PDB file as gemmi writes it, atoms N, CA and C in Angstrom:
CRYST1    1.000    1.000    1.000  90.00  90.00  90.00 P 1                      
ATOM      1  N   MET A   1      -9.081  -1.447   7.169  1.00  0.00           N  
ATOM      2  CA  MET A   1      -9.623   0.005   7.134  1.00  0.00           C  
ATOM      3  C   MET A   1      -9.249   0.617   5.723  1.00  0.00           C  
ATOM      4  N   HIS A   2     -10.386   1.259   5.337  1.00  0.00           N  
ATOM      5  CA  HIS A   2     -10.239   1.905   4.108  1.00  0.00           C  
ATOM      6  C   HIS A   2      -9.214   3.125   4.270  1.00  0.00           C  
ATOM      7  N   ALA A   3      -8.213   3.348   3.292  1.00  0.00           N  
ATOM      8  CA  ALA A   3      -7.187   4.404   3.552  1.00  0.00           C  
ATOM      9  C   ALA A   3      -7.952   5.826   3.656  1.00  0.00           C  
ATOM     10  N   GLU A   4      -8.879   6.045   2.892  1.00  0.00           N  
ATOM     11  CA  GLU A   4      -9.512   7.424   2.859  1.00  0.00           C  
ATOM     12  C   GLU A   4     -10.588   7.650   3.848  1.00  0.00           C  
ATOM     13  N   THR A   5     -11.461   6.635   3.943  1.00  0.00           N  
ATOM     14  CA  THR A   5     -12.736   6.750   4.796  1.00  0.00           C  
ATOM     15  C   THR A   5     -12.561   6.259   6.296  1.00  0.00           C  
ATOM     16  N   GLY A   6     -11.428   5.379   6.464  1.00  0.00           N  
ATOM     17  CA  GLY A   6     -11.349   4.754   7.751  1.00  0.00           C  
ATOM     18  C   GLY A   6     -12.369   3.673   8.047  1.00  0.00           C  
ATOM     19  N   LYS A   7     -13.246   3.475   7.251  1.00  0.00           N  
ATOM     20  CA  LYS A   7     -14.282   2.443   7.542  1.00  0.00           C  
ATOM     21  C   LYS A   7     -13.867   1.061   7.260  1.00  0.00           C  
ATOM     22  N   LYS A   8     -14.236  -0.027   7.944  1.00  0.00           N  
ATOM     23  CA  LYS A   8     -13.957  -1.415   7.858  1.00  0.00           C  
ATOM     24  C   LYS A   8     -14.626  -1.874   6.419  1.00  0.00           C  
ATOM     25  N   HIS A   9     -13.915  -2.603   5.820  1.00  0.00           N  
ATOM     26  CA  HIS A   9     -14.451  -3.401   4.573  1.00  0.00           C  
ATOM     27  C   HIS A   9     -13.746  -4.576   4.429  1.00  0.00           C  
ATOM     28  N   LEU A  10     -14.318  -5.368   3.524  1.00  0.00           N  
ATOM     29  CA  LEU A  10     -13.594  -6.765   3.028  1.00  0.00           C  
ATOM     30  C   LEU A  10     -13.379  -6.633   1.682  1.00  0.00           C  
ATOM     31  N   LEU A  11     -12.157  -6.762   1.273  1.00  0.00           N  
ATOM     32  CA  LEU A  11     -11.877  -6.803  -0.264  1.00  0.00           C  
ATOM     33  C   LEU A  11     -11.513  -8.239  -0.657  1.00  0.00           C  
ATOM     34  N   LEU A  12     -12.149  -8.923  -1.547  1.00  0.00           N  
ATOM     35  CA  LEU A  12     -11.666 -10.170  -1.897  1.00  0.00           C  
ATOM     36  C   LEU A  12     -11.369 -10.277  -3.442  1.00  0.00           C  
ATOM     37  N   GLY A  13     -12.470 -10.292  -4.037  1.00  0.00           N  
ATOM     38  CA  GLY A  13     -12.033 -10.386  -5.556  1.00  0.00           C  
ATOM     39  C   GLY A  13     -11.895 -11.839  -5.951  1.00  0.00           C  
ATOM     40  N   GLY A  14     -11.747 -12.200  -7.254  1.00  0.00           N  
ATOM     41  CA  GLY A  14     -11.328 -13.451  -7.600  1.00  0.00           C  
ATOM     42  C   GLY A  14     -10.062 -14.016  -7.310  1.00  0.00           C  
ATOM     43  N   PHE A  15      -9.053 -13.181  -6.807  1.00  0.00           N  
ATOM     44  CA  PHE A  15      -7.648 -13.642  -6.387  1.00  0.00           C  
ATOM     45  C   PHE A  15      -7.633 -14.214  -4.994  1.00  0.00           C  
ATOM     46  N   ALA A  16      -8.735 -14.108  -4.279  1.00  0.00           N  
ATOM     47  CA  ALA A  16      -8.699 -14.423  -2.795  1.00  0.00           C  
ATOM     48  C   ALA A  16      -8.670 -16.103  -2.764  1.00  0.00           C  
ATOM     49  N   GLY A  17      -7.645 -16.682  -2.136  1.00  0.00           N  
ATOM     50  CA  GLY A  17      -7.521 -18.101  -2.118  1.00  0.00           C  
ATOM     51  C   GLY A  17      -7.798 -18.666  -0.969  1.00  0.00           C  
ATOM     52  N   ARG A  18      -7.520 -18.113   0.210  1.00  0.00           N  
ATOM     53  CA  ARG A  18      -7.601 -18.702   1.520  1.00  0.00           C  
ATOM     54  C   ARG A  18      -7.821 -17.712   2.506  1.00  0.00           C  
ATOM     55  N   VAL A  19      -8.533 -17.901   3.633  1.00  0.00           N  
ATOM     56  CA  VAL A  19      -8.696 -17.008   4.695  1.00  0.00           C  
ATOM     57  C   VAL A  19      -7.709 -17.430   5.795  1.00  0.00           C  
ATOM     58  N   GLU A  20      -6.844 -16.497   6.242  1.00  0.00           N  
ATOM     59  CA  GLU A  20      -5.719 -16.879   7.043  1.00  0.00           C  
ATOM     60  C   GLU A  20      -6.464 -17.413   8.542  1.00  0.00           C  
ATOM     61  N   GLY A  21      -5.972 -18.431   9.009  1.00  0.00           N  
ATOM     62  CA  GLY A  21      -6.595 -18.954  10.323  1.00  0.00           C  
ATOM     63  C   GLY A  21      -7.494 -20.087  10.141  1.00  0.00           C  
ATOM     64  N   TYR A  22      -7.935 -20.309   8.958  1.00  0.00           N  
ATOM     65  CA  TYR A  22      -9.036 -21.276   8.708  1.00  0.00           C  
ATOM     66  C   TYR A  22      -8.515 -22.326   7.843  1.00  0.00           C  
ATOM     67  N   THR A  23      -9.136 -23.604   7.933  1.00  0.00           N  
ATOM     68  CA  THR A  23      -8.652 -24.688   7.121  1.00  0.00           C  
ATOM     69  C   THR A  23      -9.206 -24.381   5.504  1.00  0.00           C  
ATOM     70  N   THR A  24      -8.541 -25.192   4.765  1.00  0.00           N  
ATOM     71  CA  THR A  24      -8.981 -25.020   3.177  1.00  0.00           C  
ATOM     72  C   THR A  24     -10.487 -25.042   2.998  1.00  0.00           C  
ATOM     73  N   SER A  25     -11.080 -25.985   3.681  1.00  0.00           N  
ATOM     74  CA  SER A  25     -12.499 -26.288   3.411  1.00  0.00           C  
ATOM     75  C   SER A  25     -13.265 -25.112   4.000  1.00  0.00           C  
ATOM     76  N   GLU A  26     -12.936 -24.580   5.355  1.00  0.00           N  
ATOM     77  CA  GLU A  26     -13.562 -23.457   5.964  1.00  0.00           C  
ATOM     78  C   GLU A  26     -13.396 -22.322   5.184  1.00  0.00           C  
ATOM     79  N   SER A  27     -12.225 -21.937   4.683  1.00  0.00           N  
ATOM     80  CA  SER A  27     -11.808 -20.904   3.702  1.00  0.00           C  
ATOM     81  C   SER A  27     -12.792 -20.842   2.537  1.00  0.00           C  
ATOM     82  N   GLU A  28     -12.914 -21.954   1.821  1.00  0.00           N  
ATOM     83  CA  GLU A  28     -13.642 -22.124   0.681  1.00  0.00           C  
ATOM     84  C   GLU A  28     -14.977 -21.761   1.036  1.00  0.00           C  
ATOM     85  N   ARG A  29     -15.658 -22.312   2.029  1.00  0.00           N  
ATOM     86  CA  ARG A  29     -16.978 -22.120   2.403  1.00  0.00           C  
ATOM     87  C   ARG A  29     -17.145 -20.533   2.790  1.00  0.00           C  
ATOM     88  N   LEU A  30     -16.384 -19.931   3.557  1.00  0.00           N  
ATOM     89  CA  LEU A  30     -16.439 -18.434   3.843  1.00  0.00           C  
ATOM     90  C   LEU A  30     -16.408 -17.622   2.639  1.00  0.00           C  
ATOM     91  N   LEU A  31     -15.484 -17.866   1.642  1.00  0.00           N  
ATOM     92  CA  LEU A  31     -15.212 -17.140   0.573  1.00  0.00           C  
ATOM     93  C   LEU A  31     -16.342 -17.361  -0.489  1.00  0.00           C  
ATOM     94  N   SER A  32     -17.029 -18.385  -0.497  1.00  0.00           N  
ATOM     95  CA  SER A  32     -18.257 -18.607  -1.043  1.00  0.00           C  
ATOM     96  C   SER A  32     -19.389 -17.760  -0.447  1.00  0.00           C  
ATOM     97  N   ILE A  33     -19.485 -17.762   0.696  1.00  0.00           N  
ATOM     98  CA  ILE A  33     -20.618 -16.985   1.438  1.00  0.00           C  
ATOM     99  C   ILE A  33     -20.381 -15.518   1.031  1.00  0.00           C  
ATOM    100  N   PHE A  34     -19.031 -15.087   1.241  1.00  0.00           N  
ATOM    101  CA  PHE A  34     -18.970 -13.582   0.943  1.00  0.00           C  
ATOM    102  C   PHE A  34     -19.160 -13.157  -0.564  1.00  0.00           C  
ATOM    103  N   ASP A  35     -18.638 -14.092  -1.513  1.00  0.00           N  
ATOM    104  CA  ASP A  35     -18.915 -13.897  -2.901  1.00  0.00           C  
ATOM    105  C   ASP A  35     -20.491 -13.841  -3.181  1.00  0.00           C  
ATOM    106  N   SER A  36     -21.095 -14.690  -2.553  1.00  0.00           N  
ATOM    107  CA  SER A  36     -22.751 -14.761  -2.835  1.00  0.00           C  
ATOM    108  C   SER A  36     -23.424 -13.323  -2.374  1.00  0.00           C  
ATOM    109  N   TYR A  37     -22.741 -12.817  -1.273  1.00  0.00           N  
ATOM    110  CA  TYR A  37     -23.288 -11.575  -0.881  1.00  0.00           C  
ATOM    111  C   TYR A  37     -22.945 -10.399  -1.803  1.00  0.00           C  
ATOM    112  N   VAL A  38     -21.490 -10.323  -2.231  1.00  0.00           N  
ATOM    113  CA  VAL A  38     -21.300  -9.100  -3.151  1.00  0.00           C  
ATOM    114  C   VAL A  38     -21.809  -9.202  -4.299  1.00  0.00           C  
ATOM    115  N   THR A  39     -22.268 -10.494  -4.844  1.00  0.00           N  
ATOM    116  CA  THR A  39     -22.659 -10.479  -6.259  1.00  0.00           C  
ATOM    117  C   THR A  39     -24.368 -10.464  -6.300  1.00  0.00           C  
ATOM    118  N   ARG A  40     -25.050 -10.296  -5.057  1.00  0.00           N  
ATOM    119  CA  ARG A  40     -26.456 -10.160  -4.978  1.00  0.00           C  
ATOM    120  C   ARG A  40     -26.683  -8.854  -5.841  1.00  0.00           C  
ATOM    121  N   SER A  41     -27.871  -8.791  -6.529  1.00  0.00           N  
ATOM    122  CA  SER A  41     -28.266  -7.693  -7.422  1.00  0.00           C  
ATOM    123  C   SER A  41     -28.362  -6.443  -6.604  1.00  0.00           C  
ATOM    124  N   GLU A  42     -28.638  -6.499  -5.304  1.00  0.00           N  
ATOM    125  CA  GLU A  42     -28.927  -5.374  -4.472  1.00  0.00           C  
ATOM    126  C   GLU A  42     -27.565  -4.575  -4.089  1.00  0.00           C  
ATOM    127  N   ASN A  43     -26.408  -5.430  -4.283  1.00  0.00           N  
ATOM    128  CA  ASN A  43     -25.152  -4.949  -3.865  1.00  0.00           C  
ATOM    129  C   ASN A  43     -24.276  -4.810  -4.984  1.00  0.00           C  
ATOM    130  N   THR A  44     -24.856  -4.728  -6.250  1.00  0.00           N  
ATOM    131  CA  THR A  44     -24.123  -4.387  -7.493  1.00  0.00           C  
ATOM    132  C   THR A  44     -24.639  -3.226  -8.355  1.00  0.00           C  
ATOM    133  N   VAL A  45     -23.709  -2.622  -9.171  1.00  0.00           N  
ATOM    134  CA  VAL A  45     -24.022  -1.583 -10.160  1.00  0.00           C  
ATOM    135  C   VAL A  45     -24.007  -2.340 -11.542  1.00  0.00           C  
ATOM    136  N   ARG A  46     -25.069  -2.154 -12.378  1.00  0.00           N  
ATOM    137  CA  ARG A  46     -24.873  -2.427 -13.727  1.00  0.00           C  
ATOM    138  C   ARG A  46     -24.993  -1.102 -14.588  1.00  0.00           C  
ATOM    139  N   TRP A  47     -23.891  -0.980 -15.136  1.00  0.00           N  
ATOM    140  CA  TRP A  47     -24.034   0.438 -15.882  1.00  0.00           C  
ATOM    141  C   TRP A  47     -24.467   0.282 -17.294  1.00  0.00           C  
ATOM    142  N   GLN A  48     -25.293   1.107 -17.731  1.00  0.00           N  
ATOM    143  CA  GLN A  48     -25.816   0.995 -19.091  1.00  0.00           C  
ATOM    144  C   GLN A  48     -25.130   2.215 -19.914  1.00  0.00           C  
ATOM    145  N   TRP A  49     -23.996   1.754 -20.640  1.00  0.00           N  
ATOM    146  CA  TRP A  49     -23.262   2.597 -21.453  1.00  0.00           C  
ATOM    147  C   TRP A  49     -23.787   3.567 -22.366  1.00  0.00           C  
ATOM    148  N   ARG A  50     -23.442   4.816 -22.558  1.00  0.00           N  
ATOM    149  CA  ARG A  50     -23.710   5.656 -23.591  1.00  0.00           C  
ATOM    150  C   ARG A  50     -22.375   6.299 -23.947  1.00  0.00           C  
ATOM    151  N   GLU A  51     -22.359   6.610 -25.153  1.00  0.00           N  
ATOM    152  CA  GLU A  51     -21.124   7.263 -25.780  1.00  0.00           C  
ATOM    153  C   GLU A  51     -20.579   8.343 -24.799  1.00  0.00           C  
ATOM    154  N   GLY A  52     -19.527   8.599 -24.560  1.00  0.00           N  
ATOM    155  CA  GLY A  52     -18.819   9.577 -23.703  1.00  0.00           C  
ATOM    156  C   GLY A  52     -18.810   9.416 -22.252  1.00  0.00           C  
ATOM    157  N   ASP A  53     -19.446   8.188 -21.811  1.00  0.00           N  
ATOM    158  CA  ASP A  53     -19.473   7.770 -20.439  1.00  0.00           C  
ATOM    159  C   ASP A  53     -18.093   7.579 -19.844  1.00  0.00           C  
ATOM    160  N   VAL A  54     -17.905   7.924 -18.645  1.00  0.00           N  
ATOM    161  CA  VAL A  54     -16.653   7.493 -17.918  1.00  0.00           C  
ATOM    162  C   VAL A  54     -17.157   7.071 -16.599  1.00  0.00           C  
ATOM    163  N   VAL A  55     -16.551   5.946 -16.157  1.00  0.00           N  
ATOM    164  CA  VAL A  55     -17.069   5.290 -14.948  1.00  0.00           C  
ATOM    165  C   VAL A  55     -15.754   5.156 -14.076  1.00  0.00           C  
ATOM    166  N   ILE A  56     -15.822   5.466 -12.644  1.00  0.00           N  
ATOM    167  CA  ILE A  56     -14.840   5.395 -11.811  1.00  0.00           C  
ATOM    168  C   ILE A  56     -15.244   4.660 -10.597  1.00  0.00           C  
ATOM    169  N   TRP A  57     -14.366   3.743 -10.123  1.00  0.00           N  
ATOM    170  CA  TRP A  57     -14.741   2.939  -9.004  1.00  0.00           C  
ATOM    171  C   TRP A  57     -13.605   3.136  -8.042  1.00  0.00           C  
ATOM    172  N   ASP A  58     -13.830   2.650  -6.759  1.00  0.00           N  
ATOM    173  CA  ASP A  58     -12.717   2.663  -5.780  1.00  0.00           C  
ATOM    174  C   ASP A  58     -12.254   1.213  -5.639  1.00  0.00           C  
ATOM    175  N   ASN A  59     -10.924   1.003  -6.158  1.00  0.00           N  
ATOM    176  CA  ASN A  59     -10.436  -0.396  -6.217  1.00  0.00           C  
ATOM    177  C   ASN A  59      -9.965  -0.850  -4.745  1.00  0.00           C  
ATOM    178  N   LEU A  60     -10.028   0.084  -3.750  1.00  0.00           N  
ATOM    179  CA  LEU A  60      -9.712  -0.351  -2.445  1.00  0.00           C  
ATOM    180  C   LEU A  60     -10.860  -1.041  -1.928  1.00  0.00           C  
ATOM    181  N   ALA A  61     -12.256  -0.893  -2.304  1.00  0.00           N  
ATOM    182  CA  ALA A  61     -13.258  -1.338  -1.611  1.00  0.00           C  
ATOM    183  C   ALA A  61     -14.337  -1.926  -2.614  1.00  0.00           C  
ATOM    184  N   THR A  62     -14.021  -2.202  -3.983  1.00  0.00           N  
ATOM    185  CA  THR A  62     -15.049  -2.542  -4.973  1.00  0.00           C  
ATOM    186  C   THR A  62     -14.574  -3.921  -5.739  1.00  0.00           C  
ATOM    187  N   GLN A  63     -15.401  -4.662  -5.822  1.00  0.00           N  
ATOM    188  CA  GLN A  63     -15.122  -5.774  -6.858  1.00  0.00           C  
ATOM    189  C   GLN A  63     -15.543  -5.498  -8.114  1.00  0.00           C  
ATOM    190  N   HIS A  64     -14.763  -5.470  -9.083  1.00  0.00           N  
ATOM    191  CA  HIS A  64     -15.009  -5.267 -10.485  1.00  0.00           C  
ATOM    192  C   HIS A  64     -15.192  -6.453 -11.330  1.00  0.00           C  
ATOM    193  N   TYR A  65     -16.170  -6.602 -12.060  1.00  0.00           N  
ATOM    194  CA  TYR A  65     -16.354  -7.780 -13.098  1.00  0.00           C  
ATOM    195  C   TYR A  65     -17.011  -7.255 -14.250  1.00  0.00           C  
ATOM    196  N   ALA A  66     -16.290  -7.205 -15.341  1.00  0.00           N  
ATOM    197  CA  ALA A  66     -16.736  -6.642 -16.635  1.00  0.00           C  
ATOM    198  C   ALA A  66     -17.476  -7.887 -17.301  1.00  0.00           C  
ATOM    199  N   ILE A  67     -18.627  -7.425 -18.068  1.00  0.00           N  
ATOM    200  CA  ILE A  67     -19.464  -8.529 -18.652  1.00  0.00           C  
ATOM    201  C   ILE A  67     -19.404  -8.165 -20.162  1.00  0.00           C  
ATOM    202  N   ALA A  68     -18.849  -9.020 -20.937  1.00  0.00           N  
ATOM    203  CA  ALA A  68     -18.732  -8.952 -22.340  1.00  0.00           C  
ATOM    204  C   ALA A  68     -20.006  -8.927 -23.270  1.00  0.00           C  
ATOM    205  N   ASP A  69     -20.886  -8.065 -23.046  1.00  0.00           N  
ATOM    206  CA  ASP A  69     -22.179  -8.059 -23.751  1.00  0.00           C  
ATOM    207  C   ASP A  69     -22.485  -6.958 -24.667  1.00  0.00           C  
ATOM    208  N   TYR A  70     -21.234  -6.492 -25.159  1.00  0.00           N  
ATOM    209  CA  TYR A  70     -21.418  -5.257 -26.202  1.00  0.00           C  
ATOM    210  C   TYR A  70     -21.179  -5.737 -27.514  1.00  0.00           C  
ATOM    211  N   GLU A  71     -21.261  -7.010 -27.802  1.00  0.00           N  
ATOM    212  CA  GLU A  71     -21.320  -7.689 -29.073  1.00  0.00           C  
ATOM    213  C   GLU A  71     -20.208  -6.961 -29.994  1.00  0.00           C  
ATOM    214  N   ASN A  72     -20.569  -6.507 -31.101  1.00  0.00           N  
ATOM    215  CA  ASN A  72     -19.535  -6.054 -32.053  1.00  0.00           C  
ATOM    216  C   ASN A  72     -19.277  -4.587 -31.855  1.00  0.00           C  
ATOM    217  N   GLN A  73     -19.744  -3.937 -30.781  1.00  0.00           N  
ATOM    218  CA  GLN A  73     -19.675  -2.390 -30.638  1.00  0.00           C  
ATOM    219  C   GLN A  73     -18.121  -2.209 -30.292  1.00  0.00           C  
ATOM    220  N   HIS A  74     -17.633  -1.068 -30.689  1.00  0.00           N  
ATOM    221  CA  HIS A  74     -16.295  -0.785 -30.425  1.00  0.00           C  
ATOM    222  C   HIS A  74     -16.152  -0.212 -28.886  1.00  0.00           C  
ATOM    223  N   ARG A  75     -15.344  -0.765 -28.207  1.00  0.00           N  
ATOM    224  CA  ARG A  75     -15.183  -0.468 -26.763  1.00  0.00           C  
ATOM    225  C   ARG A  75     -13.726  -0.127 -26.423  1.00  0.00           C  
ATOM    226  N   VAL A  76     -13.471   0.988 -25.824  1.00  0.00           N  
ATOM    227  CA  VAL A  76     -12.154   1.430 -25.646  1.00  0.00           C  
ATOM    228  C   VAL A  76     -12.006   1.466 -23.773  1.00  0.00           C  
ATOM    229  N   VAL A  77     -11.057   0.794 -23.411  1.00  0.00           N  
ATOM    230  CA  VAL A  77     -10.855   0.751 -22.025  1.00  0.00           C  
ATOM    231  C   VAL A  77      -9.646   1.342 -21.571  1.00  0.00           C  
ATOM    232  N   ARG A  78      -9.574   2.255 -20.678  1.00  0.00           N  
ATOM    233  CA  ARG A  78      -8.239   2.911 -20.106  1.00  0.00           C  
ATOM    234  C   ARG A  78      -8.310   2.742 -18.586  1.00  0.00           C  
ATOM    235  N   ARG A  79      -7.350   2.158 -17.981  1.00  0.00           N  
ATOM    236  CA  ARG A  79      -7.342   1.920 -16.597  1.00  0.00           C  
ATOM    237  C   ARG A  79      -6.221   2.729 -16.132  1.00  0.00           C  
ATOM    238  N   VAL A  80      -6.561   3.436 -15.026  1.00  0.00           N  
ATOM    239  CA  VAL A  80      -5.614   4.455 -14.273  1.00  0.00           C  
ATOM    240  C   VAL A  80      -5.690   4.035 -12.795  1.00  0.00           C  
ATOM    241  N   THR A  81      -4.534   3.934 -12.107  1.00  0.00           N  
ATOM    242  CA  THR A  81      -4.485   3.805 -10.693  1.00  0.00           C  
ATOM    243  C   THR A  81      -3.915   5.163 -10.195  1.00  0.00           C  
ATOM    244  N   LEU A  82      -4.582   5.737  -9.163  1.00  0.00           N  
ATOM    245  CA  LEU A  82      -4.213   6.869  -8.666  1.00  0.00           C  
ATOM    246  C   LEU A  82      -3.705   6.610  -7.184  1.00  0.00           C  
ATOM    247  N   GLY A  83      -2.497   7.159  -6.765  1.00  0.00           N  
ATOM    248  CA  GLY A  83      -2.055   7.036  -5.376  1.00  0.00           C  
ATOM    249  C   GLY A  83      -1.264   5.583  -5.386  1.00  0.00           C  
ATOM    250  N   LYS A  84      -0.862   5.449  -4.126  1.00  0.00           N  
ATOM    251  CA  LYS A  84      -0.173   4.185  -3.928  1.00  0.00           C  
ATOM    252  C   LYS A  84      -0.713   3.325  -2.649  1.00  0.00           C  
ATOM    253  N   ASP A  85      -1.738   3.671  -2.276  1.00  0.00           N  
ATOM    254  CA  ASP A  85      -2.329   2.986  -0.991  1.00  0.00           C  
ATOM    255  C   ASP A  85      -2.521   1.525  -1.342  1.00  0.00           C  
ATOM    256  N   VAL A  86      -2.034   0.766  -0.274  1.00  0.00           N  
ATOM    257  CA  VAL A  86      -2.277  -0.619  -0.315  1.00  0.00           C  
ATOM    258  C   VAL A  86      -3.240  -0.947   0.789  1.00  0.00           C  
ATOM    259  N   PRO A  87      -4.278  -1.857   0.427  1.00  0.00           N  
ATOM    260  CA  PRO A  87      -5.331  -2.182   1.478  1.00  0.00           C  
ATOM    261  C   PRO A  87      -4.700  -2.662   2.861  1.00  0.00           C  
ATOM    262  N   VAL A  88      -5.220  -2.203   3.873  1.00  0.00           N  
ATOM    263  CA  VAL A  88      -4.666  -2.690   5.306  1.00  0.00           C  
ATOM    264  C   VAL A  88      -5.792  -3.361   6.004  1.00  0.00           C  
ATOM    265  N   ASN A  89      -5.395  -4.299   6.997  1.00  0.00           N  
ATOM    266  CA  ASN A  89      -6.437  -4.880   7.898  1.00  0.00           C  
ATOM    267  C   ASN A  89      -6.883  -4.124   9.052  1.00  0.00           C  
ATOM    268  N   LYS A  90      -7.379  -4.725   9.846  1.00  0.00           N  
ATOM    269  CA  LYS A  90      -7.993  -3.870  11.205  1.00  0.00           C  
ATOM    270  C   LYS A  90      -6.814  -3.451  12.032  1.00  0.00           C  
ATOM    271  N   ASP A  91      -5.667  -4.283  11.823  1.00  0.00           N  
ATOM    272  CA  ASP A  91      -4.588  -3.846  12.708  1.00  0.00           C  
ATOM    273  C   ASP A  91      -3.597  -2.829  11.989  1.00  0.00           C  
ATOM    274  N   ASN A  92      -4.031  -2.396  10.881  1.00  0.00           N  
ATOM    275  CA  ASN A  92      -3.237  -1.434   9.945  1.00  0.00           C  
ATOM    276  C   ASN A  92      -2.089  -2.104   9.444  1.00  0.00           C  
ATOM    277  N   GLU A  93      -2.032  -3.324   9.182  1.00  0.00           N  
ATOM    278  CA  GLU A  93      -0.999  -4.257   8.494  1.00  0.00           C  
ATOM    279  C   GLU A  93      -1.443  -4.235   6.920  1.00  0.00           C  
ATOM    280  N   SER A  94      -0.430  -3.997   6.103  1.00  0.00           N  
ATOM    281  CA  SER A  94      -0.589  -3.929   4.585  1.00  0.00           C  
ATOM    282  C   SER A  94      -0.883  -5.297   4.237  1.00  0.00           C  
ATOM    283  N   SER A  95      -1.779  -5.388   3.188  1.00  0.00           N  
ATOM    284  CA  SER A  95      -2.109  -6.625   2.415  1.00  0.00           C  
ATOM    285  C   SER A  95      -0.816  -7.165   1.886  1.00  0.00           C  
ATOM    286  N   ARG A  96      -0.833  -8.730   1.832  1.00  0.00           N  
ATOM    287  CA  ARG A  96       0.293  -9.148   1.323  1.00  0.00           C  
ATOM    288  C   ARG A  96      -0.018 -10.506   0.528  1.00  0.00           C  
ATOM    289  N   LEU A  97       0.756 -10.900  -0.265  1.00  0.00           N  
ATOM    290  CA  LEU A  97       0.515 -12.189  -1.035  1.00  0.00           C  
ATOM    291  C   LEU A  97       1.278 -13.401  -0.282  1.00  0.00           C  
ATOM    292  N   LEU A  98       0.489 -14.354   0.022  1.00  0.00           N  
ATOM    293  CA  LEU A  98       0.926 -15.502   0.830  1.00  0.00           C  
ATOM    294  C   LEU A  98       1.163 -16.547  -0.314  1.00  0.00           C  
ATOM    295  N   ILE A  99       2.343 -17.135  -0.531  1.00  0.00           N  
ATOM    296  CA  ILE A  99       2.492 -18.263  -1.528  1.00  0.00           C  
ATOM    297  C   ILE A  99       2.741 -19.595  -0.985  1.00  0.00           C  
ATOM    298  N   LYS A 100       1.753 -20.491  -1.223  1.00  0.00           N  
ATOM    299  CA  LYS A 100       1.946 -21.827  -0.734  1.00  0.00           C  
ATOM    300  C   LYS A 100       3.228 -22.497  -1.243  1.00  0.00           C  
ATOM    301  N   LYS A 101       3.806 -23.175  -0.528  1.00  0.00           N  
ATOM    302  CA  LYS A 101       5.043 -23.942  -1.010  1.00  0.00           C  
ATOM    303  C   LYS A 101       4.910 -25.364  -0.914  1.00  0.00           C  
TER     304      LYS A 101                                                      
END                                                                             
């Protein structure tokens, strides 16, 4: 559930390695399906930068992927994280890192 809106959402990003409760091959297939959905053009925003622009997105519910297509133009990036909320699942359990041994 999203900490602010209370709505269900699925946050994956490039760091998602496996879906708990599924085999490796099932997880890979599921993650591929999810990734193909979030990267469809109707589910993305492509910002056309102009001098002075500031863009803000919700890291609790947004997958960010920067495209280096600004050639030799000067680009300044400042990242700021506000708050301390950690994404939670449907049972209100905090996200955690599972390390394979």
